C-alpha positions in Angstrom: 62.3 43.7 42.9 65.8 42.6 41.9 64.3 40.5 39.1 63.3 43.7 37.2 66.7 44.6 35.9 66.8 41.2 34.1 63.3 41.8 32.8 63.7 45.5 31.8 64.3 44.7 28.2 61.4 42.4 28.0 58.9 45.1 28.9 57.6 46.9 25.9 55.7 50.2 26.0 52.9 51.0 23.6 55.3 53.5 21.8 57.7 50.6 21.2 54.9 48.4 20.0 53.6 51.0 17.6 57.2 51.2 16.2 57.1 47.4 15.9 53.8 47.7 14.0 55.3 50.3 11.6 58.4 48.0 11.0 56.1 45.0 10.3 54.0 47.2 7.9 57.3 48.0 5.9 58.1 44.3 5.9 54.8 43.4 4.4 55.3 46.0 1.7 58.7 44.4 0.9 57.3 40.9 0.7 54.4 41.9 -1.7 56.6 43.9 -4.1 58.3 42.0 -7.0 61.6 43.9 -6.7 62.2 43.3 -2.9 60.3 40.0 -2.4 63.2 37.7 -3.1 65.2 39.3 -0.2 62.3 40.1 2.2 62.4 38.2 5.5 58.5 38.2 5.7 57.8 36.2 2.6 54.1 37.3 2.1 53.3 34.0 0.2 50.2 34.1 -2.1 47.9 31.2 -1.1 45.6 31.3 -4.2 42.7 31.2 -1.8 40.6 33.9 -3.5 37.3 33.7 -1.7 35.9 33.3 1.8 32.9 31.0 2.4 29.6 32.5 1.5 27.4 29.9 3.2 26.3 28.2 0.0 29.0 25.5 0.1 27.6 22.0 0.5 28.7 18.4 0.1 31.2 15.9 1.7 34.9 16.8 1.9 38.0 15.2 3.3 40.8 17.2 5.0 44.3 16.1 5.9 46.1 18.1 8.6 49.9 17.7 8.8 51.8 20.1 11.1 52.7 18.6 14.4 53.2 15.3 16.4 49.7 14.3 15.5 48.4 14.0 12.0 44.6 14.5 11.7 42.1 13.4 9.1 38.7 15.0 9.0 35.4 14.1 7.1 33.4 17.3 6.8 29.8 17.5 5.7 28.7 21.1 4.7 24.9 21.9 4.5 23.5 24.6 2.4 20.4 24.9 4.8 20.5 28.7 5.3 22.2 28.1 8.8 25.7 27.3 7.5 25.8 24.1 9.5 28.4 21.4 9.1 29.2 18.0 10.7 32.7 17.0 11.5 34.2 13.5 12.1 37.9 13.3 12.8 40.5 10.7 13.7 44.2 11.5 14.8 47.2 9.4 14.0 50.6 9.8 15.6 53.4 11.2 13.4 56.3 8.9 14.4 59.7 10.5 14.9 61.2 8.3 12.3 58.6 9.7 9.7 59.2 13.3 10.8 63.0 12.7 10.3 62.9 10.2 7.5 62.5 10.5 3.7 59.7 12.0 1.6 58.3 8.8 0.2 57.9 7.3 3.7 56.1 10.4 4.9 53.6 10.5 2.1 53.1 6.7 2.0 52.3 7.0 5.7 49.7 9.8 5.0 48.1 7.7 2.3 47.9 4.7 4.5 46.3 6.6 7.3 43.7 8.1 4.8 42.9 4.6 3.5 42.3 3.4 7.1 40.2 6.4 7.8 38.0 5.9 4.7 37.7 2.2 5.5 36.5 3.0 9.1 34.0 5.6 7.9 32.8 3.5 4.9 33.8 6.1 2.4 35.8 4.1 -0.1 32.8 3.9 -2.6 32.8 7.7 -2.9 34.9 10.1 -5.0 35.6 13.0 -2.5 37.3 16.4 -2.9 40.2 16.8 -0.4 42.0 19.7 1.1 45.4 19.3 2.5 46.5 21.4 5.4 50.4 21.5 5.2 51.6 23.8 8.0 55.0 24.7 6.6 56.2 27.5 4.3 55.3 26.7 0.7 55.5 28.7 -2.5 52.3 28.3 -4.4 51.6 29.1 -8.1 48.0 27.6 -7.8 45.7 26.5 -5.2 46.4 22.7 -5.7 50.2 23.0 -5.8 52.9 24.1 -3.3 56.7 23.8 -3.3 58.1 23.4 0.2 60.5 26.2 0.9 61.8 24.9 4.3 60.8 22.5 7.2 59.9 24.0 10.6 58.5 22.5 13.9 61.1 19.7 14.2 60.3 18.2 10.8 63.4 17.2 8.9 62.1 15.0 6.0 64.7 14.4 3.3 64.0 15.0 -0.4 60.9 17.2 0.0 62.3 20.6 0.0 62.0 22.5 -3.2 59.4 19.9 -4.5 55.6 20.0 -4.9 54.1 18.3 -2.0 50.8 17.7 -3.7 52.5 15.7 -6.5 54.2 13.7 -3.8 50.8 13.0 -2.1 49.2 12.0 -5.5 52.0 9.5 -6.1 51.4 7.9 -2.7 47.6 7.9 -3.2 48.0 6.1 -6.6 49.4 3.1 -4.8 45.9 2.6 -3.1 43.6 1.5 -5.9 40.6 1.7 -3.6 40.9 5.5 -2.9 39.5 8.1 -5.3 40.0 11.6 -4.0 40.5 14.9 -5.9 43.1 17.1 -4.1 41.5 20.6 -4.8 43.5 22.7 -2.3 46.7 22.9 -0.4 46.6 25.3 2.5 48.6 26.5 5.4 47.1 25.9 8.9 46.8 29.7 9.3 44.7 29.8 6.1 42.7 26.8 7.3 41.9 28.6 10.6 40.7 31.8 8.8 38.5 29.7 6.5 37.0 27.7 9.4 36.1 30.8 11.2 35.0 32.5 8.0 32.5 29.7 7.7 30.9 30.8 11.0 31.5 34.6 10.6 31.7 36.2 7.2 33.5 39.1 8.6 36.5 36.9 9.3 39.4 37.9 6.9 42.4 37.3 9.2 43.8 34.0 10.4 46.2 33.8 13.3 48.0 30.8 14.8 49.7 31.3 18.2 50.9 27.9 19.5 54.0 25.7 19.0 54.6 27.9 16.0 53.1 31.2 15.0 51.8 32.7 11.8 49.1 35.0 10.4 47.3 35.3 7.0 44.8 37.8 5.7 42.9 38.8 2.6 44.9 41.2 0.5 43.8 43.2 -2.6 45.1 41.5 -5.8 46.3 44.9 -7.1 48.9 44.9 -4.4 50.3 41.4 -4.9 53.0 42.0 -7.5 53.9 38.2 -7.6 50.5 37.1 -9.0 49.0 38.1 -12.4 45.8 40.1 -12.4 44.4 42.8 -10.2 40.9 41.7 -9.7 39.6 40.7 -6.3 41.5 39.5 -3.3 43.7 36.7 -2.3 44.7 35.3 1.0 48.4 36.0 1.8 50.2 33.7 4.2 52.7 36.2 5.8 55.0 33.6 7.3 55.7 36.2 10.0 57.8 33.9 12.2 60.8 35.1 10.1 60.2 38.8 10.8 63.5 40.1 12.2 65.7 37.4 10.4 67.2 40.5 8.5 68.1 42.3 11.8 64.9 44.3 11.9 64.3 43.3 15.6 67.9 43.2 16.8 67.4 46.2 19.2 64.5 44.4 20.9 66.2 41.0 21.3 67.7 40.3 24.7 70.7 38.3 25.6 68.3 35.5 26.5 66.7 35.6 23.0 70.2 35.3 21.4 71.2 32.4 23.6 68.0 30.5 22.9 68.5 31.1 19.2 72.0 29.9 19.1 70.9 26.6 20.9 68.0 26.0 18.4 67.9 23.8 15.4 67.9 26.7 13.0 70.1 29.6 14.4 69.3 33.0 12.8 66.0 31.8 11.4 62.4 32.3 12.6 63.5 35.0 15.2 60.0 36.6 15.7 58.6 33.0 16.3 61.3 32.4 18.8 60.2 35.5 20.7 56.5 34.7 20.8 55.6 30.9 20.3 54.9 28.4 23.0 57.7 26.1 21.6 60.2 28.6 22.9 58.7 30.6 25.8 59.4 27.8 28.4 63.0 27.8 27.3 63.3 31.6 27.5 62.0 31.3 31.1 64.5 28.7 31.9 67.4 30.8 30.6 66.3 33.8 32.7 65.9 31.7 35.8 69.3 30.0 35.3 71.1 33.4 35.1 69.3 34.8 38.2 70.0 31.6 40.1 73.8 31.8 39.1 73.8 35.4 40.5 72.3 34.2 43.7 68.9 35.8 43.3 66.9 32.6 43.3 67.0 29.1 45.0 69.7 30.2 47.3 72.0 30.1 44.2 71.7 26.4 43.8 71.7 25.6 40.1 69.7 22.3 39.7 69.8 19.9 36.8 66.3 21.1 35.7 67.8 24.6 35.2 70.7 23.2 33.2 68.6 20.9 31.0 67.4 22.4 27.8 63.7 22.1 27.2 63.0 21.0 30.8 60.7 24.0 31.5 57.8 23.8 29.0 55.0 26.1 28.1 52.5 24.0 30.1 54.6 24.9 33.2 54.6 28.6 32.4 50.8 28.5 31.9 50.2 26.7 35.1 52.4 29.0 37.1 50.4 32.0 35.8 47.1 30.8 37.2 47.0 33.5 39.9 43.7 32.3 41.3 45.5 29.3 42.9 47.9 31.8 44.5 51.5 30.5 44.6 50.5 26.8 45.2 50.8 25.8 41.5 54.1 27.6 41.1 55.5 25.9 44.3 54.3 22.5 43.1 55.8 22.8 39.6 59.1 24.1 40.9 59.2 21.4 43.6 58.5 18.7 40.9 61.5 20.1 39.0 63.6 19.7 42.2 64.1 23.4 42.6 62.8 23.7 46.2 61.6 27.3 46.1 61.0 29.8 49.0 57.8 31.9 48.8 59.9 34.8 47.4 61.3 32.5 44.7 57.7 31.5 43.7 56.7 35.2 43.5 59.8 36.1 41.3 59.3 33.1 39.1 55.7 33.9 38.6 56.8 37.4 37.7 59.3 36.2 35.1 56.6 34.0 33.5 54.2 36.9 33.4 56.7 39.2 31.7 57.8 36.6 29.1 54.3 35.6 28.2 53.1 39.3 28.2 55.9 40.3 25.8 54.8 37.4 23.5 51.2 38.6 23.5 52.2 42.3 22.9 54.6 41.5 20.0 51.8 39.4 18.5 49.4 42.3 18.8 51.9 44.7 17.3 52.3 42.6 14.1 48.5 41.9 14.0 47.9 45.7 14.3 49.9 46.2 11.1 47.7 43.7 9.3 44.5 45.3 10.6 45.7 48.8 9.6 46.5 47.5 6.1 43.1 46.0 5.7 41.5 49.2 6.9 43.5 51.3 4.5 42.8 48.9 1.6 39.1 49.4 2.3 39.5 53.1 2.6 37.5 53.1 5.9 37.8 55.4 8.9 36.6 52.7 11.2 36.5 49.0 10.5 34.7 46.0 12.1 36.5 42.7 11.3 36.9 39.2 12.8 40.2 37.4 13.5 40.0 33.6 13.4 42.5 32.3 15.9 43.9 28.9 16.9 46.9 27.5 18.8 47.7 26.2 22.2 49.1 29.3 23.6 45.9 31.3 22.9 43.6 28.5 24.0 45.3 27.2 27.2 47.3 30.1 28.6 45.2 31.8 31.3 46.1 35.3 30.5 47.4 35.3 26.9 44.1 36.1 25.2 43.1 38.9 27.4 46.5 40.5 27.0 46.4 40.1 23.2 42.9 41.6 22.9 43.7 44.7 25.2 47.0 45.5 23.3 45.2 45.2 19.8 42.6 47.5 21.2 45.2 50.1 22.2 47.3 49.8 19.0 44.4 50.0 16.5 41.6 52.0 18.1 40.0 52.5 14.7 39.4 48.8 14.3 36.6 46.9 16.2 38.0 43.4 16.4 36.2 40.2 17.3 38.5 37.3 18.1 36.8 33.9 17.1 38.3 30.7 18.2 38.5 28.0 15.5 36.2 25.1 15.8 37.6 22.0 14.2 40.8 23.9 13.5 42.8 24.2 10.4 41.9 20.7 9.1 38.2 21.6 8.8 39.4 24.8 7.2 41.1 22.8 4.4 37.8 21.2 3.8 36.2 24.6 3.7 38.8 25.8 1.2 38.2 22.8 -0.9 34.4 23.5 -0.7 34.9 27.1 -1.7 37.2 26.1 -4.5 34.6 23.7 -5.8 31.9 26.3 -5.5 34.0 29.0 -7.3 34.9 26.5 -10.1 31.2 25.7 -10.6 30.4 29.4 -10.5 33.0 30.2 -13.0 31.6 27.6 -15.4 28.0 28.9 -15.0 29.1 32.5 -15.3 31.2 31.6 -18.5 28.1 30.0 -20.0 25.9 33.0 -19.2 28.4 35.4 -20.8 29.6 33.2 -23.7 26.6 34.5 -25.8 28.0 38.1 -25.6 31.5 37.0 -27.0 31.9 37.8 -30.6 34.6 35.7 -32.3 36.4 37.3 -35.3 34.5 35.2 -37.8 31.2 36.7 -36.5 32.6 40.2 -36.6 33.7 39.8 -40.3 30.1 38.6 -41.0 28.5 41.5 -39.3 30.8 43.9 -41.2 29.6 42.4 -44.4 26.0 42.4 -43.4 26.2 46.1 -42.4 27.9 46.8 -45.8 25.0 45.1 -47.6 22.5 47.1 -45.6 24.3 50.4 -46.5 23.9 49.6 -50.2 20.2 48.7 -49.8 19.6 52.1 -48.3 21.3 54.0 -51.2 19.4 52.1 -54.0 16.1 53.4 -55.3 14.4 50.0 -55.5 15.4 48.7 -52.1 15.4 52.0 -50.0 11.9 51.8 -48.9 12.3 48.3 -47.3 15.9 49.0 -46.0 16.3 49.2 -42.2 19.4 51.3 -42.5 17.7 54.2 -44.1 20.8 56.1 -45.5 19.1 59.5 -45.3 20.5 62.3 -47.6 21.2 65.4 -45.5 21.8 67.8 -48.3 25.0 68.9 -46.7 27.2 69.0 -49.7 30.5 70.3 -48.4 32.8 70.4 -45.4 34.3 73.7 -44.1 37.2 75.3 -46.2 38.2 78.1 -43.7 36.4 81.0 -45.4 33.3 80.7 -43.3 32.6 83.8 -41.2 29.8 85.5 -39.2 27.4 85.0 -36.3 25.2 81.9 -36.2 22.6 80.5 -33.8 22.5 76.8 -33.2 19.8 74.7 -31.4 20.9 71.2 -30.3 18.1 68.7 -29.4 19.2 65.1 -28.9 18.5 64.0 -25.4 17.1 65.1 -22.0 19.1 68.3 -22.2 18.6 70.9 -24.9 21.3 73.6 -25.8 21.1 76.9 -27.5 24.3 78.4 -28.9 25.6 81.7 -30.3 28.7 80.9 -32.6 31.0 83.6 -33.8 33.2 82.3 -36.8 36.3 84.3 -38.0 38.0 83.5 -41.2 41.5 84.3 -42.5 44.9 83.7 -40.9 43.5 84.0 -37.4 40.5 81.9 -38.1 38.6 81.0 -34.8 35.2 79.8 -33.5 33.8 81.5 -30.3 30.9 79.9 -28.7 28.3 81.0 -26.0 25.8 78.5 -24.9 23.1 77.7 -22.3 21.7 74.3 -21.4 18.0 73.8 -20.6 16.3 70.7 -19.3 13.5 68.9 -21.1 11.1 67.4 -18.6 9.8 63.9 -19.2 6.1 65.2 -19.5 7.4 67.5 -22.4 9.4 64.6 -24.1 6.2 62.4 -24.0 3.5 65.2 -24.3 2.4 66.8 -27.6 4.4 68.1 -30.4 3.2 71.6 -29.9 4.2 71.6 -26.2 7.6 70.4 -27.1 8.3 73.1 -29.8 6.8 75.8 -27.6 9.2 74.7 -24.9 12.2 74.9 -27.3 11.2 78.4 -28.4 10.7 79.5 -24.8 14.3 78.3 -24.1 15.5 80.2 -27.3 13.8 83.3 -26.2 15.4 83.2 -22.7 18.8 82.7 -24.4 18.4 85.7 -26.9 17.3 87.8 -23.9 20.3 86.6 -21.9 22.7 87.5 -24.8 20.9 90.7 -25.6 20.4 89.8 -29.3 16.6 89.4 -29.5 16.2 91.9 -32.3 18.9 90.4 -34.7 17.6 88.2 -37.5 20.4 85.6 -37.4 20.9 82.4 -39.5 20.0 79.3 -37.5 21.1 75.7 -37.7 19.0 73.1 -35.9 20.7 70.0 -34.7 17.9 67.5 -34.5 19.3 64.1 -33.5 16.4 61.8 -34.6 15.9 60.0 -37.9 14.6 62.5 -40.5 13.9 62.2 -44.2 15.2 65.4 -45.9 14.1 66.9 -49.3 16.5 69.9 -48.8 19.0 71.1 -46.2 16.2 73.2 -44.4 13.4 70.5 -44.5 13.4 67.4 -42.3 10.5 65.1 -41.9 10.7 63.0 -38.6 10.7 59.3 -39.5 10.3 58.2 -35.8 11.3 59.1 -32.3 14.2 57.4 -30.5 16.1 57.9 -27.1 12.9 58.0 -25.0 11.1 60.8 -26.9 7.4 60.1 -27.6 5.9 63.6 -28.4 2.6 63.1 -30.4 1.8 64.6 -33.8 5.5 64.9 -34.9 6.2 61.7 -36.8 5.8 62.4 -40.6 5.9 66.2 -40.0 8.6 68.7 -41.0 10.4 69.6 -37.8 11.6 72.9 -39.3 8.0 73.9 -40.1 7.0 72.9 -36.5 9.9 75.2 -35.2 8.8 78.1 -37.5 5.2 77.7 -36.3 6.2 77.8 -32.6 8.3 81.0 -33.3 5.3 82.6 -35.1 3.0 81.7 -32.1 5.3 83.4 -29.8 5.6 86.5 -32.1 8.6 88.0 -30.4 11.4 87.5 -32.9 12.2 86.0 -36.3 15.1 83.8 -37.3 16.5 82.5 -40.7 16.4 78.7 -40.3 19.0 77.6 -42.8 19.6 74.0 -42.0 18.4 71.1 -40.1 21.1 68.6 -39.2 21.8 65.4 -37.4 24.2 65.4 -34.4 26.4 63.0 -36.3 26.6 65.4 -39.2 27.4 68.2 -36.7 30.2 66.1 -35.2 31.8 65.4 -38.6 31.6 69.1 -39.5 33.2 70.2 -36.2 36.1 67.9 -36.7 36.2 68.7 -40.5 36.9 72.4 -39.5 40.1 71.1 -37.9 41.0 68.3 -40.2 39.9 68.3 -43.9 40.5 64.6 -44.0 37.4 64.2 -41.7 34.6 62.7 -43.7 32.9 60.4 -41.2 31.0 61.3 -38.1 30.4 58.8 -35.3 28.1 59.2 -32.2 28.4 56.7 -29.5 26.5 58.0 -26.5 22.9 57.7 -25.3 22.2 56.6 -29.0 24.4 55.6 -31.7 24.8 56.7 -35.4 27.2 57.3 -38.2 27.3 59.7 -41.2 29.8 60.0 -44.0 30.4 61.8 -47.2 29.1 59.7 -50.0 29.6 60.2 -53.8 26.5 61.7 -55.4 26.6 59.1 -58.2 26.0 56.3 -55.5 22.9 58.1 -54.0 20.0 56.9 -56.3 17.3 58.7 -54.3 18.7 62.2 -55.0 19.0 63.8 -58.4 22.5 64.6 -59.7 25.9 62.8 -60.0 28.3 65.5 -59.2 30.2 65.9 -56.1 29.4 64.4 -52.6 26.7 64.6 -50.0 26.7 63.6 -46.4 24.5 60.5 -45.8 23.0 60.0 -42.3 23.0 56.2 -42.1 20.7 55.9 -39.1 22.4 52.6 -38.5 20.8 52.1 -35.1 18.0 50.2 -36.9 20.5 47.7 -38.4 19.1 44.4 -37.7 15.4 45.4 -37.4 14.8 42.9 -40.4 16.1 40.1 -38.2 19.5 39.8 -39.9 21.4 40.0 -36.6 18.9 37.9 -34.5 21.5 35.1 -34.2 23.7 37.2 -32.1 20.9 38.7 -29.9 20.8 37.1 -26.5 17.8 36.6 -24.1 19.0 39.7 -22.3 18.7 41.8 -25.5 15.2 40.5 -26.1 14.2 41.4 -22.5 15.5 44.9 -22.9 13.9 45.2 -26.3 10.6 44.0 -25.2 10.6 46.4 -22.2 11.5 49.5 -24.3 9.3 52.2 -25.7 9.7 50.9 -29.3 9.8 47.0 -29.3 11.5 45.5 -32.4 13.0 48.8 -33.4 16.5 50.1 -33.2 18.0 46.6 -32.5 21.6 47.5 -33.2 21.3 50.6 -31.1 19.9 48.6 -28.2 23.1 46.5 -28.2 25.6 49.3 -28.6 24.3 52.5 -27.0 24.5 54.1 -23.5 20.8 54.3 -23.1 20.6 50.4 -23.0 23.9 48.9 -21.9 23.1 49.4 -18.1 19.7 47.8 -18.6 21.4 44.7 -20.4 23.8 44.5 -17.3 20.7 44.6 -14.9 19.0 41.8 -16.9 22.2 39.6 -16.6 22.6 40.4 -12.9 19.0 39.4 -12.3 19.7 36.1 -14.2 22.9 35.4 -12.3 21.2 36.2 -9.0 18.4 33.7 -9.8 21.1 31.1 -10.5 22.6 31.8 -7.0 25.8 33.3 -8.5 25.3 36.7 -7.1 24.1 38.6 -4.0 23.5 35.2 -2.3 20.6 34.5 -4.6 18.6 37.4 -3.2 17.1 39.8 -5.8 16.8 43.1 -4.0 14.1 45.5 -4.7 16.5 48.0 -6.2 17.7 45.5 -8.7 14.0 44.9 -9.8 13.8 48.7 -10.8 14.1 49.2 -14.5 16.8 51.7 -15.5 18.4 51.6 -12.0 21.8 50.5 -13.5 22.8 53.4 -15.6 25.6 53.3 -18.2 27.7 55.7 -16.1 28.0 52.9 -13.6 29.6 50.7 -16.2 32.2 53.5 -16.8 32.9 53.8 -13.1 33.1 50.1 -12.4 35.4 49.3 -15.3 38.0 51.9 -14.5 41.5 50.3 -14.6 42.8 49.2 -11.2 39.7 50.4 -9.5 39.8 48.8 -6.0 36.9 46.4 -5.3 35.9 48.4 -2.3 35.1 51.3 -4.7 33.2 48.8 -6.9 31.2 47.8 -3.8 30.7 51.4 -3.0 29.1 51.9 -6.5 26.9 48.9 -5.9 26.0 50.1 -2.4 24.8 53.5 -4.0 22.4 51.2 -6.1 21.2 49.5 -2.9 23.1 46.3 -3.8 24.9 44.7 -0.8 27.8 42.8 -2.4 30.6 40.6 -1.4 34.1 41.0 -2.9 33.2 38.0 -5.2 30.1 39.6 -6.2 32.0 42.8 -7.2 34.3 40.7 -9.4 31.4 39.1 -11.2 29.5 42.5 -11.7 32.8 43.9 -13.2 33.1 41.0 -15.5 29.5 41.4 -16.6 30.0 45.1 -17.3 33.1 44.4 -19.3 31.4 41.7 -21.4 28.5 44.0 -22.2 30.6 47.1 -23.1 33.2 45.1 -24.9 30.5 43.6 -27.2 29.0 47.0 -27.7 32.5 48.4 -28.8 33.2 45.5 -31.1 29.7 45.7 -32.7 30.2 49.4 -33.3 33.7 48.7 -34.6 32.3 46.2 -37.1 29.7 48.7 -38.4 32.3 51.4 -38.7 34.7 49.1 -40.6 31.9 48.6 -43.3 31.7 52.4 -43.8 35.4 52.8 -43.9 35.9 50.0 -46.5 33.0 51.6 -48.6 34.9 54.9 -48.6 38.1 53.1 -49.7 36.3 51.4 -52.6 34.6 54.7 -53.6 38.0 56.4 -53.9 39.4 53.3 -55.7 42.6 53.3 -53.6 44.8 50.5 -52.4 45.1 52.2 -49.0 42.9 54.8 -47.4 43.8 57.5 -45.0 40.7 59.0 -43.3 39.7 60.7 -40.0 36.6 59.9 -38.0 35.0 62.6 -35.9 33.7 61.1 -32.7 31.5 62.2 -30.0 29.2 60.8 -27.4 29.5 60.0 -23.6 30.2 56.3 -24.2 33.1 57.1 -26.5 34.4 59.8 -24.3 33.8 58.6 -20.8 34.0 54.8 -20.9 37.5 53.7 -20.0 37.9 51.1 -22.7 35.1 51.6 -25.3 37.1 53.9 -27.7 40.2 51.7 -27.5 38.2 48.4 -28.3 36.3 50.2 -31.1 39.5 51.4 -32.7 41.2 48.0 -32.4 38.2 46.4 -34.1 38.2 48.8 -37.0 41.9 48.1 -37.5 41.3 44.4 -37.4 38.3 44.5 -39.9 39.5 47.2 -42.3 43.2 46.3 -42.5 43.8 48.4 -45.7 42.6 51.7 -44.0 44.6 54.0 -41.7 41.8 55.5 -39.6 42.5 58.4 -37.3 40.0 59.3 -34.6 39.4 62.9 -33.6 37.3 63.7 -30.5 34.8 66.3 -31.3 34.9 69.4 -29.1 31.4 70.9 -28.6 30.4 68.6 -31.4 26.8 68.8 -32.6 26.0 72.4 -31.6 29.1 74.0 -33.1 28.6 71.7 -36.1 25.2 73.0 -36.8 26.6 76.5 -36.9 29.3 75.4 -39.2 26.9 73.6 -41.6 24.7 76.8 -41.5 27.9 78.8 -42.4 28.9 76.4 -45.2 25.4 76.4 -46.5 25.4 80.2 -46.6 28.8 80.2 -48.3 27.7 77.6 -51.0 24.4 79.5 -51.4 26.3 82.8 -52.0 28.6 81.0 -54.5 25.6 79.7 -56.4 24.0 83.1 -56.5 27.1 84.6 -58.0 
């Protein structure tokens, strides 16, 4: 066909389309990046629409829709009836040419007058209603209810509006009507409105596409990729303004002579080049230019150039659509061309039909190529191999052209085979979408307020932290004094560890480390001198729940069984080695090798142990086994072990902190302050057992209903209240209680409390650490929640992350306030203006949580401003520490004997 040489450049292979997809992806990246955004052709404008409808929106909303020759007003009623149903009443008003080409005041006065008329007609003037404004022109937004017009499109040329906030202009016009009371909650683009309308019907919808007089697309982008907006939590709808794709020359190799001619004759030469290749406003004109050239060359209409072919805009999109109705054969084409006084032959009709098909097919394919880039980006953001999603779509070309939709769907299917795409036509269009955006904005604002109220009790203002520091300080003093020690909640137990390592320790030592569900046995070889070093060999054994909560005899027999296995494994069963026993539970000690268990913590409940000497129980179990004998030199707390381990590296380390499954602190106290131990010379390490701080009710005013729930459901109600607010064993459970409360309020998981969320202990503290990782993408948060059987939306994930942050931040600040009290006490003990001290720290919460240690350290700095506190992470803390304490005890014993 002779026509084909004119159309060759308009035919695009899939390889070319994939290349266009890659080019558009690159343009999206430029538009989102702060450095390249100002010069990017594709502007990627943040819309500040952060959430899709979740079906709980309800109420009456108004929507204005300005974007073409008709101006529409909608009254939308959203029903929260479980069916996501809504009612729509609309009225259209013409947008007169003098308003489209006049000044700004006239335009907005006209809009306000139309709204007044509409509200009068619908008897709505007595109501205060939220309003969403669909304004279908490129705007730069800094918030949802504000938008500065960048440029007019679609034949609008209103003076004095460009570079101003259109919502402010609308407010000024509305103020002239005393009888109207509306609250403009949202300004949206028609594309965003389309996505939101379809999102109300299908919650998978996260892309909006307009393909009509103009063309544009929007989609939900991850906040962490949007450089132009603060924050990296959640998602935001991006209005791509893709009509300008190619304005920087990116599509020059694909533009034909006809595209260039059409552009030169347009109102905005060099602008909106992609739109001019694919939107219905220009396709009729493109067909006219091709037919004109072919006629001039004698290929059509016997070479007779009629007025219709010479008249710009004479062939419209409606003509192109009608001529492509192949079911009617050539009759439609013949009729239209005859009406245009072109008098075609049958061959002319076939050729013209062919031109229309190639032009509209190119439009559909180019649209598909850009859409494929958006879909690919969405899939990659979600880290999915395959993705199901919905594209909300509107516009005359898609709805009225007989072939366009099918061509678009097929091309998208070929270009992104990893995406299963449903195309959903918008009901009620972009105007209804503006009402949905307003409804979502109102829902989110209400949710925010309720979430803020729920989490407010977890916030600890500076004044409260100073108070808590002073209360902890008072409790430390009570525990040290003879007359108050018996009633003190913070027990301040003497450990009889009287020194820290000095580097002369040497020899082989065994260490046992019991403090949680795992139990460790270690062989530690210490070398002294210039090349001093510590070598360790260890083995970890599990302690089953039935042993943790069985009898004391069973527990200690299990420990000795593990010890025997280790001695066998190391080939040292015959050696009588000194042993240090790290026993991470509150013990009252009468000497370094005697420890009476005050009470179990951390889920242990073994019977016949409380009030007993654990060293005697260990010796008894070794005797019962009758296979080996050991010299049990010291029983130590894990906190003391941590301090000793760090003290081996840094002599300035005189405080040990554990922030893990449980929490505790020890420190070197002057003997003269320890009234419950004889002697005034030197120092002794005090195991504060600060987890019981508050058991006397002194911190009840900061405990929330969630803390009470967790406490009441624990193995030891009313005990270890501070620990239950600060340690890893309980933080996940506090989060779970808050999530249940928020779900009951309808703020999470669509108000549905799943079976998994009802399970106590399901939300482990490790999940807090995972969820709170910096810049963790929300799909990863959702993945963590899915592991827990919680089916969350993007908004749910943001709320869960906020809850986790509130709980762990409070824990770190509470811990910091307590530590500041200890540090200040050390400063006063030394009588110095400024104290330099090191804290040896250990525990999973301190080591693995992404923010806990930083917040803890900041709080100590804030509450102990005269102390320079360094923090040292304990390597192999409590086990190695037990061996070092044993070594120090041996050294001091030998010195004493001499």
